[in-house]
C-alpha positions in Angstrom: 110.6 59.4 65.5 112.8 62.0 67.2 111.9 64.6 64.6 108.2 64.0 65.1 108.5 64.1 68.9 110.3 67.5 68.6 107.5 68.9 66.4 104.9 67.7 68.9 106.8 69.4 71.7 107.0 72.7 69.8 103.2 72.5 69.1 102.4 71.8 72.7 104.6 74.8 73.8 102.8 77.1 71.3 99.4 76.0 72.7 100.7 76.9 76.2 101.8 80.4 75.1 98.5 81.0 73.3 96.6 80.2 76.4 98.6 82.9 78.3 97.6 85.7 75.8 94.8 87.8 77.3 91.7 88.4 75.1 92.0 91.5 72.9 90.2 94.6 74.1 88.1 96.7 71.7 87.9 100.5 72.1 84.2 101.6 71.8 83.7 105.3 71.0 80.6 107.5 71.2 80.8 111.0 69.8 78.3 113.8 70.5 78.1 117.6 70.2 76.8 120.2 72.6 76.4 123.9 72.2 75.8 127.0 74.2 75.4 130.7 73.6 75.6 133.8 75.7 75.6 137.6 75.2 78.8 139.6 75.8 77.7 143.0 76.9 79.8 146.2 77.2 79.2 149.8 78.2 82.4 151.1 76.6 83.5 151.9 73.1 86.8 151.7 71.2 87.5 155.3 70.2 90.2 156.1 67.5 91.7 159.5 67.0 93.8 160.6 64.0 96.4 163.4 64.6 98.2 165.3 61.9 100.7 167.8 63.1 103.5 169.9 61.8 106.7 169.9 63.9 108.6 173.1 64.4 111.3 173.4 67.0 109.5 171.0 69.3 111.2 167.7 69.8 109.3 164.4 69.5 109.2 163.8 73.3 107.5 167.1 73.9 105.2 166.5 70.9 104.2 163.1 72.2 103.4 164.5 75.7 101.3 167.3 74.2 99.4 164.8 72.1 98.7 162.5 75.1 97.4 165.5 77.0 95.1 166.7 74.3 93.8 163.1 73.8 92.6 163.1 77.4 90.9 166.4 76.8 88.9 164.7 74.0 87.9 161.8 76.2 89.3 160.3 79.4 90.8 156.9 78.9 94.0 154.8 78.7 95.3 156.0 75.4 97.6 153.9 73.3 99.5 155.2 70.2 99.2 152.5 67.6 100.9 154.5 64.8 103.5 157.2 65.1 105.0 158.3 61.8 107.3 161.2 61.0 107.9 162.4 57.5 108.9 165.5 55.5 106.9 167.3 52.9 108.2 169.1 49.8 108.7 172.3 51.6 111.0 170.7 54.1 108.5 170.8 57.0 108.4 167.9 59.5 105.1 166.2 59.5 103.7 163.8 62.2 100.9 161.4 61.7 99.6 159.6 64.8 96.8 157.1 65.4 95.6 156.6 69.0 93.0 154.3 70.5 91.3 154.1 73.9 88.3 152.3 75.4 86.1 155.0 77.0 82.8 155.1 78.7 79.9 155.7 76.4 78.9 158.7 78.4 82.2 160.4 77.4 81.3 160.1 73.7 78.5 162.6 73.6 80.6 165.6 72.6 83.7 163.8 71.4 83.6 165.4 67.9 83.3 168.9 69.4 86.2 168.1 71.8 88.4 167.0 69.0 87.7 170.2 67.1 88.3 172.3 70.3 91.8 170.8 71.0 92.9 171.3 67.4 95.1 174.3 66.6 97.0 175.6 63.6 99.6 172.9 62.8 97.9 170.2 64.8 94.6 168.7 63.7 92.7 166.1 65.8 89.8 164.1 64.2 87.7 161.2 65.3 88.7 158.2 63.2 86.1 155.7 64.4 83.9 154.7 67.3 83.4 150.9 67.6 80.7 149.7 70.0 82.0 146.2 70.6 83.0 144.3 73.7 86.6 144.3 74.8 88.8 141.2 74.8 88.6 140.8 78.6 84.8 140.9 78.4 84.8 138.3 75.7 87.2 136.1 77.6 85.1 136.2 80.7 82.0 134.9 78.8 84.1 132.3 77.0 85.2 130.9 80.4 81.5 130.8 81.6 80.5 129.0 78.4 83.2 126.4 78.7 82.1 125.8 82.3 78.5 125.2 81.1 79.7 122.9 78.4 81.9 120.9 80.8 78.9 120.4 83.0 76.7 119.3 80.1 79.4 116.9 78.9 79.5 115.3 82.4 75.7 115.0 82.5 75.7 113.3 79.1 78.5 110.9 80.2 76.3 109.9 83.1 73.4 109.2 80.8 75.6 107.1 78.5 76.8 105.0 81.3 73.2 104.4 82.4 72.3 103.1 79.0 75.5 101.0 78.6 75.6 99.9 82.2 78.0 97.0 81.4 80.7 99.4 80.3 82.5 102.3 81.9 82.6 105.1 79.4 85.0 108.0 80.2 86.0 111.2 78.4 88.4 110.6 75.6 88.6 114.0 73.9 86.8 117.4 74.0 87.4 120.2 71.5 85.8 123.6 71.6 84.9 125.6 68.5 83.3 129.0 68.2 80.8 130.5 65.8 77.3 129.9 64.5 77.3 128.2 61.1 73.7 128.9 60.6 72.9 132.1 58.5 72.3 135.1 60.6 69.0 136.9 60.3 69.1 140.2 58.4 68.0 142.1 61.5 71.0 140.6 63.4 73.4 141.5 60.5 72.1 145.1 60.6 72.7 145.3 64.4 76.3 144.1 63.9 76.9 146.8 61.3 75.4 149.4 63.7 77.8 148.2 66.5 80.9 148.8 64.4 80.1 151.9 62.4 81.3 155.4 63.4 78.6 157.3 65.3 78.5 161.0 66.2 77.2 160.5 69.7 76.2 157.8 72.3 73.6 157.5 75.0 75.1 157.1 78.4 72.8 154.2 79.4 73.3 152.3 76.2 74.6 148.7 76.6 75.8 147.0 73.4 75.9 143.2 73.2 77.4 140.6 70.9 76.3 137.0 70.9 79.0 134.4 71.4 78.2 130.8 70.4 80.5 127.9 71.5 80.3 124.2 70.6 82.0 121.3 72.3 82.8 118.2 70.2 83.0 115.4 72.7 84.1 111.8 72.4 83.5 109.1 75.0 85.4 105.9 75.0 85.4 102.5 76.8 87.6 99.5 76.6 85.4 96.4 76.0 86.9 92.9 76.2 86.3 90.9 73.1 84.3 87.8 73.7 85.7 84.5 72.5 
């Protein structure tokens, strides 16, 4: 009898503990995708100059200063030396190969080939490596920030619509991931324009504005804790 009474007491206690356990909550999720696009425009171009020079008795510091001065004669800009190599040929002469880049106004590109030829001299040759008509990183970043702001607003508006449909629940933002790029095949006309933007060109029109399209997508997930009904 005592054993049965003990078992009944344990059973009653278990029922009491079970009654204190709150109902399990279910996490409901809704995923949706929103996209936006905007043109990134620029009126500058990335100009690259190749320099091949023979060093005589001039030290490297003076040679570098001379190169920077002649680069600004070719086109005004903030020049950066991205390659600076010193070597020696079979005759023992010191050779210097330099690659420089600067973003310059398109109006300064009209006679850039002639300017490169004009600053060249025996033992120092300056040549245009490439002219790329594409937006700078700062210009792209500015448009990215604008697109993110637009997508944030669209996501908030969609969350409001979701909560109107599911009025008994309170959906909130659970995750948001940005991706870039357009997966759809680009028209041939657009591909041709992209090629034109990055090819080397002998001259540029001062009023020309080059644009690249930036597409951004937000992968959004809304979530709500729903109490499971008994």
